[in-house]
C-alpha positions as CSV (number, residue, x, y, z in Angstrom):
1,M,77.3,65.6,89.4
2,R,73.8,64.5,89.3
3,M,71.6,65.5,92.3
4,M,68.2,63.5,92.9
5,R,66.4,65.6,95.6
6,S,63.2,67.6,94.3
7,A,63.9,70.6,92.5
8,Q,62.8,74.3,94.4
9,G,60.3,75.9,93.2
10,M,60.3,74.6,89.4
11,L,57.6,72.5,88.1
12,P,58.6,71.8,84.5
13,W,55.8,70.4,82.0
14,A,55.7,68.8,78.8
15,S,53.6,65.7,78.2
16,L,50.0,66.3,79.0
17,A,49.9,66.4,75.1
18,V,51.0,62.7,75.0
19,G,48.4,61.6,77.4
20,L,45.9,63.3,75.1
21,A,47.1,62.3,71.8
22,L,45.0,58.7,71.8
23,L,41.8,61.0,71.8
24,V,42.5,62.4,68.7
25,S,41.9,60.6,65.4
26,A,44.0,61.3,62.4
27,C,43.3,62.6,58.9
28,T,45.9,62.2,56.1
29,G,46.3,63.3,52.3
30,G,43.6,65.6,51.1
31,G,40.5,63.6,52.2
32,R,39.2,62.8,55.5
33,T,40.0,59.3,57.0
34,A,37.0,57.6,58.9
35,S,37.9,57.0,62.5
36,H,37.1,53.8,63.8
37,R,37.7,52.2,67.2
38,T,39.8,49.1,68.0
39,S,40.6,47.5,71.7
40,T,44.4,46.6,70.9
41,T,47.1,47.8,73.1
42,T,49.0,51.0,71.6
43,T,52.1,52.6,73.1
44,T,52.8,56.4,72.4
45,A,56.2,57.7,71.6
46,G,56.4,58.9,75.2
47,G,56.2,55.5,76.3
48,S,52.8,55.4,77.9
49,T,50.1,52.4,77.1
50,T,46.6,52.6,76.5
51,S,44.4,49.3,76.1
52,S,41.1,50.8,76.2
53,S,38.9,51.2,72.9
54,T,40.2,54.4,71.4
55,P,40.1,55.8,67.8
56,A,43.0,54.5,65.7
57,A,45.4,56.6,64.2
58,A,46.2,56.1,60.5
59,A,49.3,54.1,59.4
60,C,52.4,56.7,59.0
61,T,53.4,57.0,55.2
62,T,56.8,57.6,53.8
63,A,55.5,61.0,52.5
64,H,55.1,62.0,56.4
65,L,58.2,60.6,58.1
66,A,61.9,61.7,58.1
67,L,64.7,59.3,58.6
68,A,67.6,60.1,60.9
69,V,70.6,57.6,61.5
70,G,71.9,57.9,65.3
71,T,75.3,57.1,66.9
72,G,76.6,53.6,66.5
73,N,78.6,51.5,69.0
74,G,79.7,47.8,69.2
75,A,80.6,44.9,71.3
76,A,81.8,41.2,70.5
77,G,82.0,41.7,66.9
78,T,78.5,43.2,66.5
79,G,77.9,46.8,65.4
80,Y,74.3,48.5,66.6
81,T,72.7,51.7,65.3
82,D,69.9,53.6,66.4
83,Y,67.4,54.7,63.7
84,F,64.7,57.2,64.0
85,L,61.5,57.9,62.1
86,R,59.9,61.1,62.8
87,N,56.3,62.2,62.0
88,T,56.7,65.1,59.7
89,G,53.0,65.3,59.0
90,S,50.2,67.4,60.7
91,A,48.2,64.6,62.3
92,N,48.4,62.0,64.4
93,C,49.8,58.4,62.8
94,S,51.1,55.1,64.0
95,L,53.6,52.6,63.0
96,S,53.7,48.7,63.9
97,G,56.4,46.1,63.1
98,F,59.6,45.8,61.2
99,P,61.2,48.4,58.7
100,G,63.0,47.1,55.8
101,L,66.8,48.0,56.2
102,A,69.7,47.6,53.6
103,V,72.8,49.5,52.5
104,L,73.4,50.6,48.9
105,D,76.5,51.1,47.1
106,A,77.4,54.0,45.1
107,N,75.3,52.4,41.9
108,G,72.3,52.2,43.9
109,N,72.6,48.0,44.4
110,V,71.9,46.5,47.4
111,V,75.2,45.6,49.3
112,Q,75.0,41.7,50.2
113,R,71.5,41.5,51.2
114,P,68.6,43.4,53.1
115,A,68.6,43.1,56.6
116,T,67.0,39.9,58.7
117,R,64.2,40.5,61.1
118,C,65.4,39.6,64.6
119,T,63.2,36.8,66.3
120,G,62.4,36.4,70.0
121,T,62.4,39.0,72.8
122,T,66.1,38.6,73.8
123,G,69.2,40.5,73.1
124,F,68.4,43.6,70.9
125,C,65.3,42.3,69.8
126,R,62.2,43.6,71.5
127,P,58.3,42.9,71.4
128,V,56.4,44.2,68.2
129,M,54.0,46.9,69.3
130,T,52.2,49.9,67.9
131,V,53.7,53.2,68.6
132,L,51.6,56.3,68.1
133,L,53.5,59.3,67.0
134,Q,52.3,62.8,67.2
135,P,53.4,65.5,64.9
136,G,57.0,65.9,65.4
137,Q,57.5,62.9,67.7
138,S,59.8,59.9,66.7
139,T,59.9,56.1,67.0
140,T,63.3,54.4,66.9
141,F,64.5,50.9,65.7
142,L,68.0,49.2,66.0
143,G,70.1,47.9,63.4
144,T,73.1,45.3,63.7
145,N,75.8,44.4,61.6
146,V,78.9,42.3,61.9
147,D,82.1,44.3,62.2
148,V,84.6,41.2,62.4
149,Y,86.1,39.9,59.1
150,P,86.4,37.6,57.4
151,T,83.4,35.4,58.0
152,T,81.7,32.8,56.1
153,D,79.1,35.1,54.7
154,C,81.4,38.1,54.3
155,P,84.9,36.9,53.3
156,T,85.8,40.2,52.4
157,H,85.2,43.9,53.8
158,L,81.9,45.0,52.5
159,T,81.2,48.9,52.3
160,G,78.2,51.2,51.0
161,T,77.3,54.7,51.0
162,T,73.8,55.2,51.5
163,V,71.3,53.4,54.0
164,Q,67.9,52.4,52.6
165,V,64.6,52.4,54.9
166,Y,61.2,51.1,54.0
167,P,58.9,52.3,56.9
168,P,56.8,49.5,58.1
169,G,54.0,48.6,55.5
170,Q,55.2,51.3,53.0
171,T,56.6,50.6,49.5
172,V,58.5,53.9,49.1
173,P,61.5,54.0,50.9
174,L,63.6,56.7,52.9
175,R,67.6,57.1,52.3
176,Q,70.4,59.0,54.2
177,P,74.3,58.7,53.6
178,W,75.4,55.6,55.5
179,T,77.8,56.8,58.4
180,V,78.2,53.7,60.5
181,P,81.5,53.2,62.2
182,N,84.0,51.4,60.1
183,N,81.3,51.5,57.5
184,D,80.7,48.1,57.8
185,V,77.9,46.2,55.9
186,C,77.8,42.6,56.8
187,D,74.9,40.2,58.0
188,L,72.6,43.5,58.7
189,G,69.9,42.7,61.1
190,V,66.8,45.1,62.3
191,G,64.4,45.0,65.2
192,P,60.7,46.5,65.4
193,V,60.0,50.2,65.8
194,Q,59.7,51.0,69.5
195,P,58.6,54.3,71.4
196,V,61.1,56.8,72.5
197,P,60.9,57.5,76.1
198,R,60.9,60.7,77.8
199,C,64.7,62.0,79.0
200,H,65.0,61.6,82.5
201,T,67.5,63.5,84.8
202,S,69.5,60.4,85.4
203,D,70.2,60.0,81.8
204,L,71.5,63.4,81.2
205,T,74.5,65.6,81.8
206,A,74.2,69.7,81.8
207,E,76.7,72.6,81.0
208,I,76.1,76.2,80.7
209,Q,78.5,78.2,78.7
210,P,79.0,81.9,78.2
211,G,77.1,83.7,75.2
212,G,77.1,87.0,73.6
213,A,76.5,90.5,75.2
214,A,75.0,93.5,73.7
215,A,73.5,96.9,75.4
216,G,73.6,95.5,78.9
217,N,72.0,92.1,78.0
218,I,73.9,89.0,78.6
219,G,73.4,85.6,76.7
220,A,74.4,82.2,77.8
221,T,73.6,78.6,76.3
222,L,72.5,75.5,78.4
223,H,73.7,72.3,76.8
224,I,71.9,69.1,77.5
225,T,73.7,65.7,76.9
226,D,72.1,62.4,76.5
227,M,74.4,60.0,78.2
228,S,71.9,56.9,78.0
229,R,69.6,55.3,75.7
230,P,67.4,57.2,73.0
231,C,65.1,59.7,74.6
232,F,63.3,63.0,73.8
233,L,62.8,66.5,75.6
234,F,60.1,68.7,75.3
235,G,59.7,72.3,76.7
236,Y,61.7,74.4,79.0
237,P,64.5,73.7,81.6
238,G,63.8,74.9,85.1
239,L,66.7,76.7,86.8
240,Q,67.5,77.7,90.3
241,M,70.6,79.7,90.9
242,L,72.8,79.1,94.3
243,D,75.4,81.4,95.9
244,G,78.6,79.9,96.8
245,S,77.4,78.5,100.1
246,G,74.8,76.5,98.0
247,Q,72.0,78.5,99.2
248,P,69.0,79.3,97.0
249,M,69.6,83.0,95.3
250,R,66.5,84.8,94.2
251,T,65.5,83.4,90.7
252,S,62.9,84.4,88.7
253,V,62.6,82.3,85.2
254,V,60.6,83.8,82.4
255,R,59.9,81.4,79.4
256,G,60.2,83.2,76.1
257,S,62.8,85.3,73.9
258,S,65.5,87.5,75.3
259,M,67.2,90.1,73.4
260,L,69.8,87.5,72.4
261,H,67.8,84.3,72.1
262,H,64.5,83.6,70.1
263,D,62.2,81.2,71.4
264,P,60.9,79.2,68.8
265,G,58.4,77.3,71.4
266,P,58.2,73.8,72.6
267,S,58.9,70.9,70.0
268,Y,60.1,67.5,70.2
269,V,64.0,66.9,70.5
270,T,64.9,63.3,70.1
271,L,68.5,62.4,71.5
272,D,70.4,59.4,70.9
273,N,73.5,58.5,73.2
274,G,76.0,61.7,73.2
275,E,73.9,63.6,71.3
276,V,73.0,67.4,72.6
277,A,70.1,69.8,72.9
278,S,70.5,73.3,73.8
279,A,68.3,76.3,75.5
280,G,69.1,79.9,75.3
281,I,69.3,81.9,78.5
282,G,69.5,85.6,78.6
283,Y,69.5,88.2,81.1
284,S,70.1,92.0,82.1
285,D,73.0,93.2,84.1
286,V,71.7,96.7,84.2
287,A,70.4,97.4,88.1
288,I,67.0,99.0,88.4
289,Q,64.9,100.1,91.3
290,G,65.0,96.9,93.8
291,D,68.4,95.8,93.1
292,P,71.6,96.4,95.1
293,A,72.4,100.5,95.4
294,N,76.0,99.9,94.2
295,G,74.7,98.6,91.0
296,Q,76.4,95.1,91.3
297,C,73.8,92.3,91.0
298,P,74.8,89.4,93.0
299,G,76.1,86.2,90.9
300,S,75.7,82.5,91.0
301,S,78.3,79.9,91.6
302,S,76.1,77.1,90.6
303,V,72.7,76.5,89.1
304,E,70.4,73.7,89.4
305,V,68.9,72.5,86.1
306,T,65.7,70.6,86.2
307,P,64.7,68.9,82.4
308,P,61.4,69.2,81.2
309,D,58.8,66.9,83.5
310,E,61.4,65.9,85.7
311,T,61.3,66.9,89.7
312,T,65.0,66.2,90.4
313,Y,67.9,68.4,89.1
314,L,71.6,68.7,87.9
315,S,73.8,70.5,90.1
316,I,76.5,72.3,88.0
317,S,79.0,75.0,88.3
318,A,78.1,78.4,86.6
319,G,78.2,82.0,87.1
320,L,75.0,84.0,86.1
321,G,74.3,87.4,87.2
322,P,71.2,88.9,86.6
323,C,69.5,92.0,87.8
324,D,65.8,92.7,88.0
325,G,65.4,90.5,91.0
326,G,67.3,87.4,89.3
327,R,65.2,87.3,86.3
328,L,66.4,84.7,83.6
329,F,64.6,84.4,80.0
330,V,65.0,81.0,78.9
331,T,63.9,79.2,75.7
332,A,62.7,75.8,74.9
333,F,65.2,73.1,74.3
334,Q,66.5,73.0,70.5
335,T,68.2,70.3,68.6
336,G,72.0,70.8,68.7
337,G,74.3,72.8,70.4
338,Q,73.5,76.3,69.8
339,P,69.8,77.9,70.0
340,R,68.7,80.4,67.6
341,G,69.6,83.9,67.9
342,A,67.0,86.9,68.4
343,S,65.4,87.7,65.4
């Protein structure tokens, strides 16, 4: 259940760096690239825009990008797939325009033809813009395909094994296995790169699953699932325990590693629809001075989970029973369903 009132006592943080990104000029390769000033509108991967005169970031090169293929879906005979290009370099860079998209067969040949660029700004097509990527950030673009046979262009079912993407302005491609549902390759289309916005509470669902236990230390895992469009998380969740009457319990959240979960620190976690991010939760169930004299520390019936940079929360059923004044250790969000164990 989504609850949309303000979270109690938790002030998540994350996107200050996004706002500062436009003040940094980029360096690439082994030499220095001279910065120059422009007055064009630039959109950061977090979705904010700046139209004042700012140092321009160098174009992202294939060598400093990684390709990921997101989830696919379809409607009315057309399949839609989200693709992501992530900045793997150590400096800001920018992308603008259309990638080159094609699917290859087992022999490395292009199936049918490369994707056709969309036109206009209706349907799945979006305006062309310059997207600024900080290290670790991603941009997204949409690919389409016809998934109804036969057609004039595709009288038989066409399939491939590898998707090939040329980042905008680049002559060296990136490749990944072709995993689109039904493996359809017919009349491919492609849209321009777009910023990936921050995940909002209303886009997400949450659950907490029990984890391991060792020497008085208890672990659990918080799973966040994206139920909407592609978005990113950066940072730590806010947590507030509630008792059986829905009243706040004493909760002290500490950002960092616990005995059962290693905290790698904040990083950009880009999610497509249905994908999951996780954060580790750890606490002690051994009573100390200030805890109940009988050694039984009170447990929660539910927990309010506030995503990074959000002020509203998700209320979920979860039983956590930390001692030490309700102290919970929590890691930053990571990609996938299981956070790293303690090292």
